[in-house]
N, C-alpha and C positions, 0 to 999 in steps of 0.2 A: 474768740471765747474761750478763755485754757483751762483747763479741766480744771483749777482753784475753786475759778468762778464758779462755772458749773456747778463744784459741789458744795461751795459758800450761800446760806438759805441761813438766815437772821436768828436768833431763837427764838423773835416775838413772834417769823412767821412758821413757824414748825410748832403744832400745834400734840400733845402730850398724846404718846403711842399708844394705848389703850382706847383714846377717841380719837386717836386722829378721821374725820367724818370728810372735812370738807376743802373744796383741793380749790387752786387758783384754776382762772377760768384759761382756755387753751387757745392761746392766741398765735393765728398766722401759723398754726400747725397742721391743717389744709394745702397752705400755698408752700411751706418745706417740701415733701411730698407729690412725686406726682400723680395722676390715678393711675388705671390699670393700663399697663401697653399690651396691644398682644405682643407673643410671640413668635416668634413667623421659625417653625420647625422644630420636632423637641423628636430625636432618632430613637431616645426610652419609653415616651411615652405616647398612648393608642394615642392622641390626638388633640391636636393646640387650643388654648383658650379661645372664648369665645369675645369678642371687639365689645364686653359690654363696659360701657365707664359707670363711677360709682360719681355721685354728686357728695357736695361738699357734704353735705346734714350729712348723706351717708356713713362716710366717712367716718367724722367725730363721735356720732353715736358709739362708736365702736371704742373708742378713748376714755370711757368709765361704765363705770358699773355701781349702782346704787348696793350692790350685795354688799354682804356680814364683811369684813377684811378679815383674812387669818393674821393673829395676834403675829405681833412680833418677833415676840419669842420661838413660831413656832417657824418664820418664818424663816429665822435663821440658824437654827436650831434641827431643822427633819430634813436633811436635807439629800441627794445624791452627788458627789463630789468623788468619783473614786480615786483620785488622786490627793487624798487626804483620808482615802480609806470606804470599806464596803457599807460597813453597817450608818445606819440615816448621824447617829450622833455624831458618827467619828470627824468629817471636817469640821463642826465647833465645836469640839476636845481640842484637836490637833492644835500643836502650840503653830503660833504665827508665824509662820516661814517665809510665809510669798513676802518679795518682794517690790514694791508694785510704784513701785518709781525708783528710777526712771523705766518708763514704760514705751517699748517699740512696739508697732505693729508694722509690716513690710506689708505692700500692696502689689501685689503682679497677675504675668497672665495675658488675657485680653483687653485690655487697656492702655490706652494712648497716654496714660500719664504715671508712668509706678512711682514705688518711690519706699522708702520705711523710714516712716513718720512718730515721732514721737509723738502722746498722747492727747497732748497738748493742741502737738502743729493738728492733725488727726483729725477733731473738735471744733478747732479753729475756725469761726465767725455761723455755727450752727446752734441755733437759741436751745438751752435746752430744757426741756418738756416736763411733765409728770401724771402718768397713766396708768388709770388699775385697770387692768388686768384679768382675766383667770388663769389659773395655770394649771394646765390638768395632765398628770403624771402618767406614762403606759401602769404605771405599778398598778391602778385604779385607786390612786388618791387626786383630789385639788386643793390649791388657797385662791384665793385672791387678792392680791399682791397690789400695791400703790411704788410704781417703778420709777425711777426717773433716769433721762436722758435724752438723746437723740433721735429721731428720726433717720430709721438705715439704709433708707433711696438720698438722705442730702449729702451721704456722707462718700457710696458710691458716685455719685455722679460726679465727683468732683476729680474722678478719677478718671473721666472719660470712655466707659467699658466702650467694644467696639460693636458691630454686626456679629462678629463669631462667640464673641459670652453669649453663651445660651446657659450657661448655671453659674451660682460664684459661690467658691469654697472655702471654710475657714477650718483655722487647726490650733487647738488650747497647746498654751505656753506646756515645756516635757522636763523639767531639772531635776530628777531626785535630791539634789542639794534639797530645794526647797519644794516638793512635794513628794515627801515619804510612799505612798503607793504606789507612786512608780515601780517600786521596787519589785512589785506583784503584780506579775502578766494577763491580770484581769480580763484587759484586754489589751490591743495590738496598740500602743502610745507613739506620735501621738496621738490625744483625740481627737478627733477630724468633725466635719457638716460640709453640708451643701445644699443650697437652695436653687430650685429655678430661678431664672434670672427676675420672670416677671412676682416670682413671690420676694426676691428680696427688695426690687422695687416697690411694694405695694404699699399704701400709707403708713396700715396697722407695724408691720416690720421695723425691731425697734433696737437700738443698743443700749443697755440698761448701764449707768454711771453708779447707782445708787438706791436705796430702797430705800421708802417711811423718811425721807428728806434727808438721810444719814445718807456716806457714800459706802459703796457696796462692802461687805466684808469680805473674808478672804474664803469663809466657806460658798459665800453663794456667788464666786463667781470675777471678784474682784481683779483688776477694775474693771472690764470693760466685758460684758457677755451680752449675747444677743438675745430678744426673748419675742419669741411667733407666736401670737395665744390662739391660732385658731390650730396646732400641733402638737404634738405630745412633748414633755416638758425636755429628753434628750435630745428635742431638735436647737434646743437655745440653748446654745454652746458657751461653754463658760472661760472665764483668764485667755480671749483672744488676742494673736500676739501675728499673725498671716491671714489675708485675705485673699484670694486669685483668682480671678475671673479664669473660666473653661469651658471652652465649647463643648467638651461631653461631661457628662453625671459624672460627677467625682466618687472620688469612695469614702464611704464615713463609715466611723469605727462600729455602732454597732448593726449595723448592717451588712459592714463584711463577717462580723464575729457570729449572728446566726442571719442568715436573708429570711427564714421563713416567720421569722417570730417580727421582726425590725424593718416596714419596709425607707424604703429613702424616703420614700413622702409623710407618711406618719400623720398623719392628719388624723384628728380628734373625730371616731365617728364609730355609736354602737353600733352597727348594725355592722361592723368588723372584729367578730374575738380577735381577741390576742391567744394562739395553741391551748394556751394554759389555763387563759381564763377569759372572764363573760369581762366586756366591755361597755355595757348596758348602763351598769352607775359605776360610780364611786362614792369613795370616803369625803363628804368634806371636813378641810381642818379648816375651823371660824371660832374662836370664843368660846375652843373647849379644851381641857388637862389631858384628856383621852385622846391621841391621835388614832391608836385600831378601834379601840368603837366610837368613831363620830360617826354623826347622821349619813347612811348612805338616800342620796339625791338620785332622777336619773343623769345618764350623762346625754349632751345635747349635740348634734352635732358642727360639723367645723365648731365644735366647746361656747358653741354659743355665737362665733361671727360668721355664719351664710351668707346672712344680708350684706356680708358684706369680700367675699372670698370665694362665696360659690363658683362665681361666673370663673376664675381659675383652673378650673375641671370642668368645665363644662365640654360634655362626650365624651367625656375618658369613664371608666368604668370604675370606680376605685375598689373594689375589692382583688380588683388586680392590680393596681398602684395604689396600695395598700400606702 
């Protein structure tokens, strides 16, 4: 399936954004992603995950929520994307300089079939899905967003990761001509993130190509971004140009900059505060024009996806492996 067909949705199928509530049935989603696979050994972790396996019903229950969705103007206007500025409004106000076509993604490392693929080819044959996920930022605010995209596992499996592939590393485009924020060394560019291989293969891990039934805007990580709903938002790397399978835990941007504040795992956890603020509650940005004074709600462990992902971290000290 081409990227154009993934993003082509007839107007008759898209409800007005302010009342966007009904969702198409997620057919075949479970079949597109594997169940939780045990990870054999992890030098940087205290214990390997358990061998517990989710049922299809448990998996599908995480694909949607009836919670009030965040207004599209907030989803697209309140963003962290330092490549286009450090203020929340900078990414949406920035000139639309990002060239999203053609777009290539290089896949390398511990896999049998590496390659440098056009985005259409990367997504070819993988059915597009719609998922409504909660997004919890490490800064203490949250949203509910309807994403369009494909299961990450369905894409990764095509490259046949070897037994040495214990982690998956991702890299964002770093082109100062297209991303003016790169001229300021706020972090060590390019932006890098990573997951353990079993996290990356989890059915909830998602590659997003759109939101609210439309292609991803520049400020939201066009044309391809990661969405990992049980982790803090900075793990969901934007504008991906490289995927690499590694044997060792990869260096990641925020963890390298300040490891005491931003752990590699960065699972949403109200029991582990950020050194400079509490993580016990969050500002839910949903249907309100006042983003700074949105109602606070209790933060849930794993962002409310514990039934689906808690077994990944069985036996681990989540205060140490934050």
